[in-house]
C-alpha positions in Angstrom: 100.0 73.1 110.6 99.3 76.5 108.4 95.6 77.9 109.1 93.1 78.0 106.3 93.2 80.8 105.0 95.9 82.3 106.9 97.2 85.2 104.8 101.2 86.7 105.6 102.7 89.8 104.8 106.1 90.5 104.8 107.9 94.2 105.0 111.5 94.2 105.1 112.5 97.8 105.5 115.3 100.0 106.5 115.0 100.1 109.8 112.3 97.6 110.8 111.4 93.9 109.6 107.5 93.4 110.1 105.4 89.9 109.9 101.6 90.4 110.2 99.2 87.6 109.5 95.8 87.6 109.2 92.3 85.4 108.5 90.3 85.6 106.1 86.8 84.7 106.4 84.0 83.9 104.1 83.1 87.2 103.4 86.9 88.2 102.3 87.0 90.4 105.5 90.9 90.2 107.1 91.3 89.6 111.2 94.7 90.2 112.2 95.4 87.6 114.4 99.1 88.0 114.5 102.4 90.3 114.2 106.2 90.1 115.0 108.7 93.0 114.4 112.5 93.3 115.1 115.0 95.3 113.4 116.6 95.4 110.1 120.2 95.7 110.3 120.6 94.6 106.4 119.0 97.0 104.1 119.7 100.2 102.9 117.0 102.2 101.1 115.0 99.5 100.5 118.3 97.4 98.9 119.6 94.1 100.9 123.3 94.9 101.9 123.7 91.9 104.5 122.1 88.5 103.3 122.9 86.9 106.7 121.9 90.2 108.9 118.5 90.5 106.8 117.5 86.7 107.2 118.5 86.8 110.9 115.6 90.1 110.8 113.4 88.1 109.1 113.0 84.6 110.9 112.8 86.8 114.1 109.6 89.1 113.1 108.0 86.0 111.9 108.7 83.4 115.1 107.1 86.4 117.2 104.0 86.7 114.3 103.9 82.8 114.6 103.9 82.9 118.5 100.8 85.2 118.4 99.2 83.7 115.8 99.7 80.1 117.3 100.8 79.2 113.4 103.5 77.9 111.4 103.9 80.2 108.3 104.6 78.9 105.2 104.5 81.9 102.4 104.5 85.3 102.2 103.0 88.6 100.0 106.7 90.2 100.2 106.8 94.2 100.0 109.7 95.3 97.4 110.9 98.9 97.0 114.1 100.8 96.6 115.9 102.9 93.5 115.8 100.3 90.9 112.1 100.2 90.6 111.1 101.5 87.3 107.7 102.1 85.7 106.1 103.4 82.6 102.4 103.5 81.6 101.6 101.2 78.0 98.8 101.0 75.9 97.5 97.8 74.3 94.8 97.7 71.4 93.5 94.0 69.9 90.5 94.0 67.8 87.7 91.3 68.2 87.3 89.5 65.1 84.4 86.8 66.2 81.4 87.6 64.8 79.5 88.8 67.4 82.0 91.0 68.6 81.0 90.1 72.6 84.2 90.4 74.3 85.4 87.4 76.5 88.1 86.9 79.0 90.5 86.1 76.7 90.5 89.1 75.0 91.2 91.2 77.8 94.2 88.6 78.9 95.0 89.1 74.9 94.9 93.0 75.3 97.0 93.2 78.8 100.0 90.6 77.2 99.6 93.8 73.9 100.2 96.2 76.9 102.9 93.9 78.3 104.7 93.4 74.5 104.9 97.4 73.8 106.8 97.9 77.2 109.0 94.5 77.7 111.9 95.3 80.6 115.3 95.2 79.6 116.8 91.5 80.0 118.3 92.5 83.5 115.5 93.6 85.1 111.6 91.6 86.0 108.0 92.4 85.3 106.7 93.1 89.0 103.3 94.4 88.5 101.4 94.6 85.2 98.1 96.7 86.6 95.2 97.8 84.1 94.1 100.8 85.1 91.6 101.4 82.1 89.8 99.9 79.5 88.3 101.0 76.1 85.9 99.6 73.8 85.6 101.2 70.6 87.0 104.6 71.9 84.7 104.7 74.8 87.1 105.0 78.3 86.0 104.7 81.9 85.4 100.9 81.3 86.1 98.6 84.4 85.6 95.3 82.9 85.0 94.8 79.4 83.8 91.2 79.4 80.3 90.5 78.3 80.4 93.7 76.0 80.4 93.9 72.4 82.9 96.1 70.5 84.9 95.9 67.5 88.6 97.1 69.3 89.4 96.9 72.7 92.2 98.8 74.3 93.9 99.1 77.7 95.8 101.4 79.8 98.2 99.6 81.8 100.6 100.8 84.4 103.9 98.3 84.1 106.6 98.4 87.3 109.9 96.8 87.2 113.0 95.8 89.4 116.5 94.7 88.6 116.4 90.8 89.0 119.3 90.2 91.0 118.2 92.7 93.8 114.9 91.0 93.7 116.2 87.5 93.9 118.4 88.6 96.9 115.2 89.9 98.7 114.0 85.9 97.8 116.8 84.6 98.7 117.1 85.8 102.3 112.9 85.1 102.8 113.7 81.3 101.5 116.5 81.6 103.6 114.3 82.3 106.9 111.9 79.1 105.9 109.3 80.9 103.5 108.4 80.7 100.3 107.6 84.2 98.2 103.6 83.8 97.8 104.0 87.3 95.4 106.4 90.6 95.2 104.3 93.6 95.6 105.2 97.2 95.2 105.7 98.7 98.8 103.5 102.0 97.6 101.0 99.5 96.1 100.4 97.8 99.5 100.4 101.0 101.4 97.7 102.4 99.0 95.6 99.4 100.2 95.3 99.9 103.9 95.1 103.8 104.0 93.0 104.9 100.7 89.4 105.1 100.3 88.0 103.8 96.8 86.9 107.4 96.7 90.3 108.8 97.2 91.6 106.5 94.0 89.0 107.3 91.7 89.5 111.0 92.6 92.7 111.3 92.3 95.6 111.1 95.4 99.0 110.8 96.2 100.4 108.1 98.6 104.0 108.8 100.3 105.2 105.7 102.2 108.1 107.9 104.3 109.9 104.8 105.2 113.5 104.5 107.2 115.4 104.6 103.8 113.2 105.7 101.1 110.1 107.4 100.4 107.4 105.3 97.8 105.4 107.4 95.9 102.2 106.4 94.5 100.1 108.5 92.0 96.2 107.7 92.0 93.8 108.6 89.4 91.0 107.5 88.2 91.0 104.0 90.7 94.6 102.9 89.5 98.1 103.7 89.7 99.4 105.4 86.9 102.8 106.5 88.5 105.4 105.1 90.8 108.4 106.6 92.1 110.9 105.8 94.9 113.2 108.5 96.7 116.0 107.9 98.4 115.5 109.6 101.3 113.6 109.1 104.3 113.2 109.4 108.4 116.9 107.6 108.4 118.1 110.8 107.6 116.6 112.9 109.8 117.4 111.0 112.5 121.1 111.0 111.2 120.5 114.7 110.8 119.6 115.1 114.7 122.4 113.1 116.0 125.1 115.1 114.2 123.1 118.5 114.9 123.2 117.8 118.5 126.3 115.5 118.9 124.4 112.6 120.4 124.0 108.9 119.7 121.5 107.6 116.8 119.4 105.9 119.1 119.1 108.9 121.3 118.6 111.2 118.1 115.4 108.8 117.1 113.8 109.4 120.9 114.1 112.5 120.3 112.8 112.7 116.8 109.6 111.1 117.9 109.2 112.7 121.4 110.1 115.9 121.1 110.4 116.5 116.9 108.1 118.4 114.9 108.1 119.7 110.9 108.8 123.4 111.4 110.2 125.0 114.3 107.1 127.6 114.5 105.6 124.4 116.5 107.8 125.0 119.6 106.6 126.7 122.0 108.7 129.9 123.2 110.5 128.2 125.9 109.9 124.7 125.5 112.8 122.7 126.5 114.3 119.2 126.0 117.1 116.9 127.5 119.6 115.9 125.1 122.4 113.4 126.0 125.9 113.9 124.2 128.1 111.2 123.2 130.5 110.1 125.9 128.9 112.4 128.5 125.7 110.9 131.2 125.1 114.5 132.1 122.4 115.7 129.6 122.3 119.1 128.0 119.2 121.2 128.1 118.1 122.8 125.0 115.5 124.5 123.8 113.0 122.5 121.8 113.1 124.8 118.7 116.4 123.7 117.9 115.9 120.3 117.5 112.9 121.2 115.0 115.4 123.5 113.2 117.2 120.2 112.5 114.8 118.4 111.3 112.9 121.1 109.2 115.6 121.3 106.1 115.4 117.6 105.7 111.5 117.3 105.8 111.9 120.3 103.3 114.2 118.2 101.0 111.8 115.4 101.0 108.6 117.4 100.1 110.6 119.3 97.2 111.8 115.6 95.7 107.6 114.6 95.9 106.9 118.2 94.1 109.7 117.1 91.7 108.3 113.6 90.8 104.6 114.7 90.6 105.7 117.7 88.1 107.4 114.8 86.0 104.8 112.1 86.5 102.3 114.8 84.6 99.4 114.0 86.6 100.1 116.6 89.8 96.8 118.3 87.9 94.8 115.0 88.5 95.1 114.8 92.0 92.0 116.6 93.0 92.4 114.2 96.5 95.5 115.6 97.7 98.5 113.1 99.5 98.2 110.6 101.8 101.5 110.4 104.1 102.1 107.2 105.7 105.1 104.8 107.3 107.0 105.8 110.0 107.9 109.4 109.5 104.2 110.1 109.1 104.3 110.0 112.9 106.1 113.2 112.6 103.9 116.3 114.8 102.5 118.8 111.9 103.7 117.0 109.1 100.3 117.0 107.1 99.9 120.5 107.2 103.7 121.2 106.2 102.9 118.9 103.3 100.2 120.6 102.3 101.7 124.4 102.4 105.0 122.9 100.7 102.8 120.6 97.6 99.5 123.1 97.5 97.4 120.4 98.0 95.3 118.8 100.6 97.5 116.5 102.8 96.2 113.8 105.6 97.9 111.2 107.4 97.1 107.6 106.7 97.0 104.9 109.0 95.6 101.0 108.3 91.7 101.2 108.8 88.7 98.6 108.3 90.7 95.9 109.6 89.8 93.4 112.6 91.4 91.4 115.9 94.2 92.7 117.0 94.4 96.0 115.4 95.1 98.7 118.2 99.1 97.6 117.8 98.7 97.9 114.2 96.8 101.0 113.6 99.6 103.0 113.1 100.9 104.4 109.7 104.5 102.4 110.2 102.1 99.1 109.6 100.4 100.3 106.9 102.6 98.2 104.1 102.3 95.1 106.2 98.7 95.5 107.0 98.4 96.4 103.1 100.1 93.3 102.3 97.5 91.1 104.1 94.6 92.8 102.0 96.4 92.4 98.9 96.8 88.7 99.7 93.4 88.3 100.8 92.1 89.6 98.0 94.2 87.9 95.6 93.3 83.9 97.5 89.6 84.9 96.2 90.5 85.8 92.8 89.6 89.4 92.9 92.7 91.0 92.6 94.3 92.6 89.6 97.7 90.6 90.8 95.8 87.7 89.5 95.8 86.4 86.0 96.8 90.1 84.6 100.1 90.4 86.7 103.1 89.7 84.6 105.2 89.6 87.7 103.3 86.3 89.3 105.9 84.4 86.7 109.1 86.9 87.4 108.4 85.3 91.0 108.2 81.8 89.7 111.6 82.4 88.0 113.4 84.3 90.4 112.4 81.2 93.2 113.6 78.5 90.8 116.6 80.7 90.0 117.2 81.2 93.7 116.4 77.9 94.5 118.7 76.1 92.1 121.8 78.1 93.4 121.2 76.6 97.1 120.5 73.7 96.0 124.1 73.5 94.0 125.8 75.6 96.8 
């Protein structure tokens, strides 16, 4: 039987599938009780391209996490990413016509719905998130919770995230076929930010860049809320491929070289520092200077930083991120990546990993697990009614539609 208060986060990435389970205590604190990973062979740049391989990956990761947790999982909060994700900012305005002019919960729902109506997605897209960033009462901004205040005019600035309905349905189908129900679809950088950002960084203005295998997910936070989202179709697997081609070595060996000996800049390699490289079809390793490996890595990393810089310019919020950029995801483990990013982007940079989690934390306190841990934290807030995903999230209805759509197709098959 499922444990009471158990929350499961499922990160279906391009290189790995990760399932993490946490128990929520009475104070809302999350204790990680189980985790499992498996290779991901069915996704490309965050999009499902092989249903069977993706389902197997989810099943394997879930089974391993269930064994550690000693519980059976039935639902999960699932991360979504990919180039099909779009975002926009929208404003809603309503009048408070009651004689006492006291703002109630229903007025907040009305103004959020007005923001949604002002940015209705195309018929082939579904709403993933509608996230209120800032409320205004009679022109006074910076209001986080207007309920109980007096005013004649209520406004909201909201960030709206959508995705292609068919691509989202494929994710839901894979999760259902693996024996789980999708409790909520959560944007990847939103989940990662939950694990690695402090409240002060959100308020001050900070960028989160989750550099995963096939994509780099970008989230810009200012004034406490998400104000820009972008998914860049370049990630760690592209660096690995460059190393494999440049050194004529198998992909698996290239990944090991990148992790063990790679660095963001050739200047980080000491003079005379050597590495062993196994060439395809040759059992005898070659001896090369470590600097050669770094010279192959640096151009692709430079491309990623250039794309991040372009997105920040395009967002219009580049001047509102004095908190700098927090790098997370598996590629954030690359030696020297934070100072390299700071130099290329001209803003402070640090590497971010999950914090403030209890339980079997040593394994999950790495940047590669930020998204999955963040999903559990968001799920814990959602269960307690504290999350903006509840009530204000138009995506909840979208998840219900996708579940029903997929279930009907499966039953008819």
